[in-house]
N, C-alpha and C positions, 0 to 999 in steps of 0.2 A: 504494500500500500504506500509506504513512504517513497519507494523508488518511482512508483507510478505518478504520484503527486508532484514530486520534484522534477520529473521529466516534462511536465506541462506547466511548470512555474507556479504551483500552488503550495501553500503552507499546510503540511499534513497534520499540524497540531490544532488547526481551526476546525471546529465542528459547526456546520451551518447548512441551511437549506440550499439545495442546488436549483438551477433554473428549471429543472424538470421535476421538482418536488411533487407537484400535483398530477403528474402524468397518469397515474392509475385511474383517475376519475375524469380525465379530459375526454371530450366528445368530438367525434368527427363531424365537421361542419358542412361537408360536401361529399360528392361522389356516391357510389353505389351503396355504401354502408353508412351514409349520413345518419346521425343520431345515435350510433353505437359508440361504445368506448373505443378509444384508440388502441388500448391494450386489450386484445381479444379474450373472450371467455376461456377459462382453463389455463391461462398463462401462469408460469412460475416466476415470481418476482424476487430477485436477490435484493435484500433490503439493507441499506446503510453499510455496504460492504467495504467502503473505504474509510469507515469510522466505527463508532460504537453507539448503537441506538439508545443505550442507557447512560451515556456520558452526561454529566450535569449540564453541559452546554446545549443539549438537546431538549431540556425541560420545557423551554418556551414554545416549542412547536411539536412536541411528541404527541399531544392529544389530537392535533390535526392529522397526524400520520395514522393514529389508531382509528380515527373516524373513516379515513380512506380505506383502511384494511377491512373495517367492518362493512363498509358499503360494497367492497369488492370481494365478498365471500365466495364468489365464483372462481377466484384465483387462489393460488397458494403463495404465501410469503415466507421467506427464510432469512433469518438474521443470526449473527454470532456476537456474543458479548464476553468481555473479560470482567464484567461487573455484576455478577448474579446477586450481590447484596443489595443492589438498587432496584431489582426487578419488582419485588412485592409492592413497594410503595409507588410504582409508576406504571401499573397496569390499569386499563380502562375499567370503569365501574361495572360494566356488564360482562366482564371477563369470565366470571364464574369459575369453573374448573379448567378453563382454557378454551381457545377457539381451534377447531380441528384444522382450519386452513392456515394457521400460523405456527411456525416452528421457531422457537428461541433456543439456539444451541449455545453451549458454553465451551470455551477453549481452555485447555490445560496443557501447557507445553512441557511440564515436568511433574515429578511426584509431589513436590512442594505445593505447586498450584492446584494439583488435583485434590490434595488433602485440605487445602484452604477453600476452594470453590465448590467442590462437589457436595459436601454436606448441606450447604446453603441451596444450591441449585436443585438437587434432587428432592428437596422438601417443598418446592414451589408447585402451585397448581397449574401445571402445563399439560396440554394434551399430548405433546411429544417431548421427550427428553433425549437430546442428541449431544454427544460429547465429541469435540474436535481436539485431537492431540496433534497439533500442528502450529509451529514447527516442533517436532518431537526432539527434545534435547537430552532426555534421560529415559531409562526404563521406567515404565509406569505400571503399577499394580492396581487394577480396577476391582479386583475381587471383593475387597471390603464393601465397595459401593454397589456391587452387583448383588451380593448376599444381604447387605444391610438395608436395602431399599427395594421393597417388593410391592407390586400392585395387588389389588384385592383378589385377583385370580392366581396370585402366586408367582407371576412372571416378573422379571427385573423391571424396575422403573426405567432404566436406560434401555432405549429401543434401537439406537444406532450409534456406532463409533466410527469416526473417520481419522485416519492417521496420515501424516506426511512429514518428510524431512524439510529442512530449511534451504531456501534457494537464494541466489544473489551473491554478490561479492562478500567475502568474509563469512560465508555460511558455515555454521557449526556442524559437526559430524552427527549423523544418525546411524545407529547400528541396526542392521536388519534383524538381529535376534530380538531387539525390543519390539519391532513390528510383529514378528512371529508370536511373541508372547501375548500381546494384546489380541491378536487374531485368535489364538487358541482359547483365551478366556471368553471371547465373544461366541465362538462356535459351540463351546461347551454349554453356554447359557442361552442359546437361541437368539443372540443379538446380531442384527445385521452389521456388516463390516465393510469399510471401503478403504483401500490403500490408495490414497489420493495422488501422492507424488513421492519420488525417492529422495528429493532434495539434491543439492549440488555435490555433497560429499557423503558417500554411503560406504559403511564397512559391512562386508559380507564374507563369512568364512575366513575372517582375519585379514582380508585384503581391502584396502581403501580404493574406492572408485571415484573418479571425478566425472560427474555426469552432466553433459550440456543441458541447458534450460529446456531446449526443444524436445529432449528425450525423457525428461523426468516424469511426465505423466504416463507416457506410453510404456516405459520400463516398469513402472509401478503396476500398471494393469496387467502386464505380461506375467507378473508373479502369480497371478491366478488366485489371489486371496479374497477378492470381492465376493460378497454374498448378497 
């Protein structure tokens, strides 16, 4: 995110509305589909991906965003946060036990952040609980959070886990054995798993690989770990 913003001359530390903030509810004014939403029915909308939807700087406009998401319940919205402690106090009043079409994922890049964020996150009233371990900087044991947080039907509260190494200049190493460990934990407990990207520096079987950015996603998928 920082690299992307810097490449277009923007300050990545500033959280603000974009010029297309209200795109989900904009209407076509002409043409064959006049009167319909510009974003069509059934679209998947990646939300606030260059920032954090629960950052304090978003407090002034977050309710507007929730209203748009509520109006467009025909679409799905996906967001990732590093601030699960702010979620409970910043959900819409009609949230209930969660909106099925909205996924709020949490990212935990190492065991320290998993231990800090997951107890908060997994206790929240969310329809979907999705854990992103990216960039993966250490081995992470999810077993305490798989066993300790169960739905009423006995299944884990965590429904999906995504893992990826770090990319870009100065990327830190990801060890493939860490990825395999998380994958095994998910398979054993019926949790869907996605190996998103290898990262720029990957250790596998004791050998360090430098992987070009253009190959990091395809090489990860070739591992055949996705479920």
